NUVO-737344 format. One record per residue (C-alpha): residue number from 1; residue in three letters; x, y, z. Coordinates in steps of 0.02 Angstrom, whole numbers. Layout:
BEGIN
NUM:Ala:X:Y:Z $
...
END
This chain:
BEGIN
1:Met:-18:-1899:2446 $
2:Met:-123:-1864:2293 $
3:Asn:-54:-1954:2144 $
4:Arg:-131:-2066:2016 $
5:Leu:-73:-2192:1886 $
6:Ile:-142:-2152:1715 $
7:Gly:-158:-2303:1602 $
8:Thr:-198:-2230:1432 $
9:Leu:-224:-2042:1416 $
10:Leu:-179:-1884:1506 $
11:Ile:-285:-1730:1472 $
12:Leu:-179:-1573:1482 $
13:Cys:-266:-1405:1474 $
14:Ala:-163:-1254:1420 $
15:Ala:-161:-1106:1537 $
16:Leu:-293:-978:1494 $
17:Pro:-234:-808:1428 $
18:Ala:-217:-669:1553 $
19:Ala:-380:-581:1592 $
20:Ala:-401:-405:1526 $
21:Gln:-371:-278:1660 $
22:Thr:-522:-168:1626 $
23:Ala:-690:-171:1539 $
24:Ala:-613:-61:1402 $
25:Trp:-551:-216:1310 $
26:Thr:-667:-236:1160 $
27:Cys:-587:-385:1071 $
28:Pro:-613:-568:1112 $
29:Glu:-540:-611:1282 $
30:Ser:-428:-743:1203 $
31:Tyr:-332:-609:1105 $
32:Tyr:-267:-528:1264 $
33:Gly:-94:-591:1311 $
34:Asp:-90:-725:1175 $
35:Asp:88:-685:1115 $
36:Gly:32:-567:977 $
37:Cys:11:-378:991 $
38:Asp:-173:-342:957 $
39:Cys:-216:-163:915 $
40:Gly:-381:-70:907 $
41:Cys:-450:-163:1058 $
42:Gly:-486:-13:1171 $
43:Glu:-346:-57:1291 $
44:Leu:-160:-90:1269 $
45:Asp:-124:-274:1244 $
46:Val:8:-341:1363 $
47:Asp:92:-421:1212 $
48:Cys:132:-252:1135 $
49:Ala:305:-182:1163 $
50:Gly:232:-6:1165 $
51:Glu:86:102:1114 $
52:Asp:150:150:941 $
53:Phe:70:89:781 $
54:Ala:237:11:735 $
55:Asp:215:-113:879 $
56:Cys:55:-187:807 $
57:Glu:45:-364:743 $
58:Tyr:-144:-374:723 $
59:Asn:-267:-240:670 $
60:Asn:-437:-263:750 $
61:Cys:-511:-97:694 $
62:Asp:-664:-102:584 $
63:Asp:-626:-59:403 $
64:Pro:-580:76:355 $
65:Leu:-520:130:528 $
66:Ser:-338:112:580 $
67:Pro:-252:96:750 $
68:Gly:-184:258:819 $
69:Tyr:-9:313:772 $
70:Ala:40:343:954 $
71:Asp:-105:253:1042 $
72:Asn:-124:90:950 $
73:Tyr:-268:29:1059 $
74:Asn:-385:161:985 $
75:Cys:-459:165:810 $
76:Tyr:-470:320:699 $
77:Ala:-544:363:531 $
78:Gln:-424:435:402 $
79:Gly:-379:613:448 $
80:Glu:-442:600:628 $
81:Asp:-289:535:720 $
82:Pro:-238:677:838 $
83:Glu:-54:632:818 $
84:Leu:-65:646:628 $
85:Glu:-166:803:605 $
86:Gly:-196:831:420 $
87:Trp:-143:655:367 $
88:Ile:-283:586:259 $
89:Cys:-207:418:210 $
90:Pro:-211:259:316 $
91:Thr:-104:272:472 $
92:Ser:-3:122:413 $
93:Tyr:68:223:268 $
94:Tyr:147:357:379 $
95:Gly:330:318:412 $
96:Asp:313:138:354 $
97:Gly:478:150:262 $
98:Lys:567:167:430 $
99:Ile:485:4:485 $
100:Asp:503:-97:325 $
101:Thr:621:-26:195 $
102:Asp:567:-156:68 $
103:Gln:380:-118:78 $
104:Gly:367:62:139 $
105:Gly:419:227:66 $
106:Cys:375:407:28 $
107:Asp:185:420:15 $
108:Cys:116:570:-80 $
109:Gly:-56:647:-91 $
110:Cys:-88:618:95 $
111:Gly:-119:796:156 $
112:Ile:45:820:251 $
113:Pro:224:766:213 $
114:Asp:269:585:248 $
115:Val:423:566:359 $
116:Asp:486:439:232 $
117:Cys:508:576:101 $
118:Pro:691:630:104 $
119:Gly:744:798:173 $
120:Asn:569:871:190 $
121:Asn:570:880:0 $
122:Leu:394:917:-66 $
123:Ser:438:887:-249 $
124:Val:342:748:-336 $
125:Ala:512:683:-392 $
126:Val:540:601:-221 $
127:Cys:372:510:-218 $
128:Glu:371:321:-210 $
129:Tyr:184:296:-186 $
130:Asp:39:391:-262 $
131:Ser:-112:391:-145 $
132:Cys:-214:511:-252 $
133:Pro:-380:456:-330 $
134:Asp:-382:395:-509 $
135:Gly:-362:537:-633 $
136:Gln:-261:639:-508 $
137:Ser:-79:647:-458 $
138:Pro:26:730:-322 $
139:Gly:70:913:-347 $
140:Leu:228:949:-443 $
141:Leu:300:1060:-305 $
142:Asp:186:1006:-163 $
143:Asn:171:818:-157 $
144:Thr:51:823:-10 $
145:Thr:-89:881:-125 $
146:Cys:-183:798:-269 $
147:Asn:-225:882:-432 $
148:Val:-334:825:-576 $
149:Tyr:-230:800:-732 $
150:Gly:-214:968:-819 $
151:Ser:-249:1071:-663 $
152:Asp:-81:1071:-572 $
153:Pro:-43:1257:-543 $
154:Asp:143:1226:-567 $
155:Leu:122:1130:-729 $
156:Gly:-15:1227:-814 $
157:Ser:-167:1164:-904 $
158:Asp:-71:1102:-1057 $
159:Trp:7:953:-966 $
160:Thr:-129:819:-956 $
161:Cys:-30:671:-887 $
162:Ala:26:628:-710 $
163:Ser:144:756:-634 $
164:Tyr:282:630:-600 $
165:Tyr:297:594:-786 $
166:Trp:355:774:-809 $
167:Val:503:754:-692 $
168:Asp:564:581:-742 $
169:Asp:699:547:-872 $
170:Glu:580:470:-999 $
171:Cys:503:556:-1149 $
172:Asp:315:550:-1121 $
173:Cys:213:597:-1274 $
174:Gly:33:644:-1304 $
175:Cys:25:738:-1137 $
176:Gly:-22:908:-1207 $
177:Ser:150:985:-1212 $
178:Val:326:926:-1251 $
179:Asp:401:834:-1101 $
180:Asp:564:898:-1029 $
181:Gly:629:720:-1043 $
182:Cys:617:723:-1234 $
183:Ser:774:761:-1333 $
184:Asp:668:856:-1459 $
185:Ala:486:883:-1508 $
186:Thr:477:748:-1640 $
187:Ser:387:583:-1620 $
188:Glu:552:493:-1644 $
189:Ser:608:542:-1469 $
190:Cys:455:466:-1381 $
191:Asp:475:331:-1248 $
192:Tyr:290:324:-1198 $
193:Asp:132:368:-1293 $
194:Tyr:-25:428:-1203 $
195:Cys:-133:466:-1354 $
196:Asp:-308:396:-1355 $
197:Ala:-353:249:-1463 $
198:Gly:-371:300:-1645 $
199:Thr:-246:441:-1631 $
200:Val:-58:450:-1637 $
201:Val:79:568:-1582 $
202:Ala:101:711:-1703 $
203:Pro:266:687:-1797 $
204:Asp:329:865:-1770 $
205:Asn:250:901:-1599 $
206:Asn:252:750:-1485 $
207:Gly:152:840:-1351 $
208:Val:-8:827:-1452 $
209:Cys:-105:688:-1533 $
210:Thr:-173:686:-1709 $
211:Ser:-300:578:-1799 $
212:Thr:-196:591:-1957 $
213:Ile:-101:429:-1976 $
214:Pro:73:457:-2047 $
215:Asp:125:373:-2208 $
216:Ser:153:188:-2168 $
217:Asp:315:193:-2266 $
218:Ser:387:328:-2153 $
219:Asp:528:279:-2036 $
220:Thr:444:376:-1896 $
221:Val:279:282:-1888 $
222:Ile:216:269:-1710 $
223:Gly:75:162:-1645 $
224:Thr:80:14:-1763 $
225:Asp:128:-159:-1705 $
226:Asp:241:-193:-1854 $
227:Ser:340:-31:-1844 $
228:Asp:520:-47:-1789 $
229:Thr:509:124:-1707 $
230:Ala:343:97:-1618 $
231:Val:337:172:-1444 $
232:Ala:302:52:-1300 $
233:Ser:144:80:-1200 $
234:Asp:173:108:-1014 $
235:Ser:55:-35:-969 $
236:Asp:120:-158:-1099 $
237:Ser:296:-215:-1135 $
238:Ser:253:-250:-1317 $
239:Thr:275:-124:-1458 $
240:Glu:91:-77:-1460 $
241:Ser:53:105:-1421 $
242:Gly:-77:237:-1458 $
243:Thr:-185:201:-1306 $
244:Asp:-189:267:-1130 $
245:Thr:-265:123:-1032 $
246:Ser:-325:222:-881 $
247:Ala:-246:218:-708 $
248:Asp:-130:72:-743 $
249:Thr:-25:184:-854 $
250:Asp:-4:305:-710 $
251:Ser:82:178:-601 $
252:Gly:210:43:-618 $
253:Arg:353:142:-695 $
254:Asp:422:272:-576 $
255:Ile:287:280:-445 $
256:Val:163:154:-379 $
257:Asp:-22:178:-350 $
258:Arg:-45:144:-166 $
259:Glu:-159:0:-115 $
260:Leu:-217:-41:59 $
261:Pro:-119:-187:132 $
262:Pro:-219:-338:186 $
263:Val:-277:-329:366 $
264:Val:-215:-472:473 $
265:Asp:-369:-552:547 $
266:Glu:-340:-610:723 $
267:Thr:-419:-779:760 $
268:Pro:-407:-884:919 $
269:Ser:-263:-1006:916 $
270:Gly:-287:-1192:921 $
271:Asp:-344:-1327:803 $
272:Ser:-510:-1412:842 $
273:Ser:-442:-1574:773 $
274:Asp:-310:-1574:909 $
275:Thr:-397:-1488:1053 $
276:Gly:-581:-1525:1037 $
277:Asp:-710:-1398:1091 $
278:Ser:-634:-1377:1263 $
279:Gly:-469:-1306:1204 $
280:Cys:-376:-1446:1293 $
281:Ala:-242:-1549:1208 $
282:Phe:-239:-1739:1221 $
283:Tyr:-74:-1832:1233 $
284:Ser:-41:-2019:1245 $
285:Ile:74:-2073:1387 $
286:Pro:146:-2241:1441 $
287:Pro:33:-2337:1562 $
288:Thr:169:-2344:1695 $
289:Ser:193:-2155:1717 $
290:Thr:157:-2079:1887 $
291:Leu:88:-1903:1884 $
292:Phe:50:-1783:2023 $
293:Arg:-113:-1690:2016 $
294:Leu:-95:-1515:1943 $
295:Ile:-196:-1378:2023 $
296:Phe:-230:-1223:1914 $
END
């Protein structure tokens, strides 16, 4: 009978992860079968509940590639996933609202409609995330496209702000034409001011900006810090206005500029302070314990 009394220490080695089934596995061997679904590894991880992107816990694709929408073991560049033909945003944006209702939502400017957008509605009014480049916004009536400010075919060249400001309930001023959300064309009705620094909203036509500063005694002064009727800037909760501070003013009110989520970097489990270089864990045991030899 093979048994032995251990007086001080017992060295216990954890079972090694399951070996990858084929040479297609391109990630570290330790990632396979380690209780976390690794994607982008060339072969389906046994830890994954399925092959969908939604099953992924770790993204091992090289930036800016993403795991496949229906074959999460492969990696694709934006617009090349065969299951998402025409989708030019990261795979993780497509249908993410059905996975996480707090973080996901209707992504616009991505080439094809996002399934998170309600009722196949292509209006910019349903957009929750703007994935268009700076200086562009989703189309007013086709939110899958991106248009440079002032070039949306359904808004005309007069409107020079983001398309979603046209459809919201706020009065956006200095955008080239009077916003539908304004109660009238005067500067008094303005909620937001997009005039460049050094200019102000014209008192009688809030769609345009003028370099003529109104009389400081007027009740309708806009763009001065000490005016009781100053219009708040979209990027600042104070009463300062008269500046359009780039892309930040195009997000943060009704629609959010989309940013890539951080990629979870898969690293081998274990702490060298506990396991040493061998990956074995060391445990103290009473000197009187009797242990049978374990054969792995």
